[in-house]
N, C-alpha and C positions, 0 to 999 in steps of 0.2 A: 498343396494344402487347399480342397476345394468346399470343403463343410468346415460349418462354424464349430462342431465338435473338434476337427482338427486343431484346434487353436486353444482348447481348452488341456490344461492339465492339472491334477491333483495331488497335492504332496503333504505330507505333516511337515510344515516347516517350523512350528514353534514347539518345544518341548512341555509336556504337562505342568509340570511343577512351575513354569516361568507362564506358562496360562494362567493356571491358580490362582499366583500369586499376584499377577495384573488385573485379573477379573475381581479379586477381593479389593486390591486400591481401587479400582474405578467404582466400587459399589458404594464406597464414601464419597463420590462425586455428584454432583449434579450436571444434568442436560439444559443447554443454552439452547436459544435460535440460533441459526446459521447466518452468519454476517459477512458480506464479501469485503474484502480491503481494496483499495487503489490510493493510489496519490496524486492529488489534487492539483492545480497549476503552480501552487506555490511549493511543489514537491515535499507537503506535508501527508502523513499516512491519516487516512479516514476511512471509516466504517459504514457500510448501507448495507438495509436488508430488504426484503418484501414480507410485511409482517404476517400475511397471509398465505407464503408460497414457501417459507424457509423449514427445511426440516430440523428437526432437534438435532445437535452434536454436542459432543464431549471432545474437547480440544485434547490432546495427549501433551506431556511436560516434555520438556528437554532431555530429562533423566530417562523417560520412556522413550521416546524418539530414539536417543544412542542406544537403549537395550532391543530396539525390536529391529534396528538397523542391519545387522548382520544375517538376521535372519531373511528379512526382505531381498537384500542384495543376494543371497546365497537362494532364494525363491526364485529370483530373475535370473541368475546364471543356468541353475537345472531348465528352466524354461528356453533360455536362450539357444542351450546346448540339446533339445529335446531335436531325434532325429528328423530332417528335413532337407531334402534334395536342393529346393530353392529359396531356404530362407537365408535373407541377407542377416550377418548380426547389425541389430539394432543398439545393442546397448553395447558401447565400448570399454567404458570404465565403469563398472557398477559403483564403487566406492567414491565417487565422487558426486554423486546423486543427492540431491535435498529431498527428504521425504516429510513434509510438513505433519 
């Protein structure tokens, strides 16, 4: 794999009805400025952001995350299995990964 296009793979990972449902649900939500999270010296979670440098984001709910997870895992597995003579297996157990 020598060219960047060698690493690109396009698949239809999400069913149309799932996409329609998710879009309809997300259209009722609002966008917020991105915030970075970190643990301070007291091991308490804090948030920070760069007011003029952050993108608008819409966080998904736990339910949406769980609905998306199998499709993400399937797409990653397909990508990893893409024919390549010298590609190492970099995703050993995709079902253990957390997708925020």
